[in-house]
C-alpha positions in Angstrom: -40.5 -30.8 17.1 -40.8 -31.8 20.7 -44.0 -33.7 22.0 -44.8 -32.6 25.7 -45.9 -36.0 26.8 -45.2 -35.5 30.5 -47.2 -32.1 30.8 -50.5 -33.5 32.0 -48.9 -35.3 34.8 -47.1 -32.2 35.9 -50.3 -30.1 35.8 -52.0 -32.8 38.1 -49.1 -32.7 40.6 -49.4 -28.8 40.9 -53.1 -28.8 41.3 -52.7 -31.1 44.4 -50.6 -28.4 45.9 -53.2 -25.8 45.2 -51.5 -24.3 42.3 -54.7 -24.4 39.9 -56.8 -26.7 37.9 -55.4 -29.1 35.6 -55.2 -27.9 31.9 -55.9 -29.9 28.8 -52.9 -31.2 26.9 -51.7 -28.5 24.5 -50.6 -31.0 22.0 -47.2 -30.6 19.9 -45.0 -27.8 20.8 -42.7 -26.4 18.2 -39.3 -24.8 19.1 -38.5 -22.1 16.6 -35.3 -22.6 14.8 -33.9 -19.4 13.0 -31.9 -21.5 10.7 -32.9 -20.5 7.3 -32.9 -22.7 4.5 -32.3 -20.7 1.3 -33.6 -23.6 -0.9 -37.2 -23.0 0.4 -37.4 -19.5 -0.6 -38.1 -18.0 2.7 -34.6 -17.1 3.5 -33.6 -13.4 4.1 -29.9 -13.9 3.8 -27.5 -15.9 1.5 -26.4 -18.5 3.8 -28.6 -21.4 4.9 -28.7 -22.7 8.6 -26.4 -20.0 9.8 -28.6 -18.7 12.8 -28.3 -15.4 11.6 -30.8 -13.6 9.3 -28.6 -10.6 8.7 -27.2 -9.9 5.3 -23.5 -9.9 5.4 -22.2 -6.9 3.7 -19.1 -7.5 1.2 -15.8 -6.6 2.8 -14.0 -3.4 1.4 -11.5 -3.7 -1.2 -7.7 -3.2 -1.0 -5.3 -1.7 -3.7 -1.7 -1.3 -3.7 0.0 0.5 -6.8 3.3 2.1 -7.0 4.5 3.9 -10.2 8.0 5.3 -10.0 10.3 7.1 -12.5 14.0 7.7 -11.7 16.4 9.7 -13.6 20.0 9.0 -13.3 22.5 12.0 -13.3 26.1 12.2 -13.9 28.8 14.9 -13.3 27.3 18.3 -14.2 23.8 17.0 -13.8 24.1 15.4 -17.3 21.2 12.9 -17.7 22.5 9.4 -17.9 19.1 7.9 -18.7 15.7 6.9 -17.0 14.3 3.9 -15.2 10.6 3.4 -14.9 8.6 0.6 -13.1 5.1 -0.1 -11.7 3.7 -2.9 -9.4 0.1 -3.5 -8.3 -1.7 -5.8 -5.9 -5.5 -6.1 -5.1 -7.5 -7.8 -2.7 -10.3 -7.4 -0.2 -10.7 -6.9 3.6 -9.5 -4.8 6.4 -7.0 -2.2 5.7 -3.3 -3.0 5.9 -0.7 -0.7 7.3 1.8 0.6 4.7 4.9 -0.4 6.5 8.3 0.1 4.8 7.8 -1.9 1.4 10.6 -3.3 -0.7 8.9 -3.5 -3.9 11.3 -4.7 -6.6 14.9 -5.4 -5.5 14.8 -5.9 -1.8 15.9 -2.3 -1.1 14.1 0.6 0.5 11.7 2.2 -1.8 12.4 5.7 -2.7 9.5 8.0 -1.7 8.1 5.7 1.0 8.8 8.2 3.9 6.4 10.5 2.2 3.5 8.2 2.6 0.8 9.7 4.8 1.5 7.1 7.6 5.2 8.0 7.7 5.4 11.9 6.6 4.6 14.3 9.4 5.8 17.6 7.9 8.6 17.6 10.3 12.3 17.4 9.2 13.9 14.0 10.4 16.1 11.3 9.6 15.9 7.4 10.1 18.9 4.8 9.7 17.8 1.7 7.6 20.1 -1.3 7.2 20.0 -4.7 5.4 19.2 -6.3 8.9 15.9 -4.5 9.2 12.9 -6.1 8.0 11.1 -4.6 4.9 7.7 -5.6 3.8 7.1 -7.3 0.3 4.1 -5.9 -1.7 1.1 -8.2 -0.6 0.2 -11.0 -3.1 -2.7 -10.0 -5.4 -6.0 -11.7 -6.1 -6.5 -12.5 -9.7 -8.0 -9.4 -11.2 -7.5 -10.4 -15.1 -4.4 -11.2 -17.0 -3.3 -7.7 -16.9 -3.7 -4.4 -15.0 -3.7 -1.1 -17.2 -2.2 2.2 -16.2 -3.9 4.5 -18.7 -2.5 8.0 -19.1 -4.8 11.0 -19.2 -3.1 12.5 -22.1 -1.8 11.2 -25.4 1.0 8.5 -24.2 1.4 4.9 -24.1 -0.7 2.7 -21.8 1.4 0.8 -19.2 0.4 -2.9 -19.3 1.2 -4.6 -15.9 1.3 -8.4 -16.3 0.7 -11.0 -13.6 4.2 -11.9 -12.4 3.4 -14.6 -10.0 1.0 -12.9 -7.8 1.9 -9.2 -8.4 1.2 -7.2 -11.5 4.5 -5.5 -12.7 5.9 -3.5 -15.5 9.4 -1.8 -16.0 11.4 -0.3 -18.9 14.4 2.0 -19.2 12.3 5.0 -20.4 11.0 8.3 -19.1 7.3 8.1 -18.6 5.2 9.7 -21.4 2.5 11.4 -18.9 2.2 12.6 -15.5 -1.1 11.5 -14.6 -2.5 7.8 -14.9 -5.7 5.9 -14.0 -5.8 2.4 -13.0 -7.9 -0.1 -15.1 -8.7 -3.3 -13.4 -10.5 -6.0 -15.4 -12.1 -7.6 -12.2 -12.1 -11.1 -10.8 -12.2 -12.8 -7.3 -13.7 -10.0 -5.0 -12.7 -7.3 -7.3 -15.3 -5.7 -9.7 -14.3 -4.3 -13.2 -13.3 -0.7 -12.3 -11.2 2.3 -13.2 -9.7 4.4 -10.5 -9.6 7.7 -12.3 -6.4 9.9 -12.4 -5.1 8.5 -9.0 -1.5 8.4 -9.9 -0.1 11.8 -10.5 3.6 12.3 -10.7 5.1 15.5 -9.2 8.0 17.3 -10.7 11.5 16.2 -10.0 13.8 17.8 -7.7 16.6 20.0 -9.1 19.4 22.5 -8.1 21.3 20.3 -5.6 24.2 21.6 -3.3 25.9 18.3 -2.8 25.4 17.7 -6.4 26.0 14.8 -9.0 29.6 13.6 -9.5 31.0 15.5 -6.5 33.0 14.5 -3.5 31.9 14.7 0.3 34.0 14.7 3.2 31.9 15.5 6.1 29.4 12.9 6.7 28.5 14.0 10.2 26.4 17.2 9.4 25.3 17.7 5.9 23.3 20.6 4.7 21.8 19.2 1.7 19.8 21.6 -0.6 17.6 21.5 -3.7 15.2 24.1 -5.5 12.2 24.3 -3.6 8.7 24.3 -5.1 6.6 24.1 -1.8 5.2 20.8 -2.8 2.8 19.8 0.2 3.9 16.2 -0.1 7.5 17.0 0.8 10.9 15.7 -0.2 12.8 12.6 0.6 16.5 12.5 0.6 18.1 9.2 0.9 21.8 8.4 1.1 22.7 4.6 0.5 25.9 2.9 0.7 27.1 -0.9 0.5 28.8 -1.8 3.7 30.6 -4.8 2.3 32.6 -5.1 -0.8 30.5 -8.0 -2.3 27.3 -5.9 -1.8 25.5 -8.2 0.6 25.1 -5.6 3.3 24.0 -1.9 3.2 23.1 1.0 5.2 21.1 3.9 4.3 19.9 7.2 5.9 16.3 8.5 4.8 15.4 12.0 5.5 12.2 13.8 4.9 11.3 17.4 5.1 8.9 20.0 3.9 9.7 21.3 0.3 11.6 24.2 1.9 14.9 23.4 0.1 17.0 22.3 2.7 17.5 19.3 5.0 20.2 18.8 7.6 21.7 15.1 7.5 23.8 13.0 9.6 25.1 10.4 7.4 28.1 9.4 9.9 26.6 5.8 9.8 27.8 5.5 6.3 31.5 6.4 7.0 32.4 2.7 7.4 30.7 1.8 4.1 32.4 0.5 0.8 32.4 2.7 -2.4 30.3 5.6 -3.5 27.2 6.9 -1.8 24.2 6.8 -4.0 21.9 9.8 -3.4 18.3 9.7 -4.3 16.0 12.7 -4.0 12.2 12.0 -4.4 8.9 13.8 -4.5 5.8 11.8 -4.3 2.0 11.9 -4.6 0.3 9.2 -2.4 -3.5 8.6 -2.4 -4.8 6.6 0.4 -8.5 7.4 0.6 -11.8 8.6 -1.1 -12.1 6.0 -3.7 -14.9 3.4 -4.5 -15.2 0.6 -6.9 -18.5 -0.9 -7.7 -20.1 0.8 -4.8 -17.5 -0.5 -2.3 -14.9 1.5 -0.4 -11.4 1.1 -1.6 -8.6 1.0 1.1 -5.6 2.0 -1.0 -1.8 2.8 -1.0 -1.3 4.4 -4.4 2.0 6.2 -5.0 3.4 8.0 -8.0 7.1 8.7 -7.2 9.5 10.7 -9.1 13.2 10.6 -8.2 16.6 11.8 -9.1 19.6 9.5 -8.6 23.4 10.2 -8.5 26.6 9.5 -6.8 28.8 11.1 -4.4 32.2 9.9 -3.6 33.3 10.0 0.1 36.6 11.5 0.9 38.8 12.8 3.7 
C-alpha cells in the first residue's frame, strides 16, 4: 500500500500554471499485485505469488520400451536357440530424439535402423564403429517396482524389474506371444496406465542367400537376399565383425531396405577385421504416436524387434 502524501502540493503547483483547480486528496492508493496466495482461497492457479494466474498444464509423458527376440541359426539354418530381452524407461517432458541406442551390451541395437526417425524406405547402408557414440536408454522415473508386458494371448507375462533406473527382463527363450501390452503401475509424473497392444512382433526373416554357416569371399559388393513378405516396416541387415583379437573394437555395416527380398551391401570395411562376421537380419514394429495415459499424450519409442542371427566366415 502506498500513501500519496505529495499529491496536494503537486496539484497546487499545477493550478498556479493554469492547469486546473486543486483536487481533494484521494487518500490511500492501492497498487494491484497479481501475486495470488493460494492459502486465501482466491487463487486461480496452484502456485502462490507467481505473477501468473494461468494454470500450468502438466507436461506430456515419455515412454521407451524395446522388446526383442533373436533366434540363433547354425549351418543349414538349424536353430541353436533363442534369446529374448526387454528394457523400458518412463518419464515426462518434451519428446527426445531416438538417436542410436545401445540398450543392453553397448553394441548397436538390431532393428534400430527401422525406427521411423531413421527408416526412409530407401535402400542404404551406414558404417558403424566402436568409436561412434551410441545413446544409452534414458534413465526412468520410478513407476512401481516392476513394469509388466502382458501378452494378448495365453502366455506368460514378462515382468521387468527396476535395474538401477531402467526396467529390464531377459531369458534364453522364444517369446510366447507376438503382441504385448505395457502395464505401468504409476509413480512420479506417470499415472497408472496400460498401453494396449503396442508391442507387436513381426515374423522373422527366412530364406537367406549368404546363409548360415557359409563362407563369403567378396565383401565389396554383396547381394544379400531373403524371402520377402512386403512388410511395410522394412528389413534391416547388419554385418558385424570384431576388429581386434581381444574384442575391444568392432565395425558393423547396417543396411535397411524395403521388404522386397534383396539389398546390396558394401562390407569392405570389415575386411581387416578379426574372426567371423555376425549377420543379424531384423524386422521391427515401431510405435511412436497416437497414445495417451491418464488423459495426457505419450511421446513414445516402442519397438518390437524380431531378429535372426548367424555367422559367415570370410575367405579368399
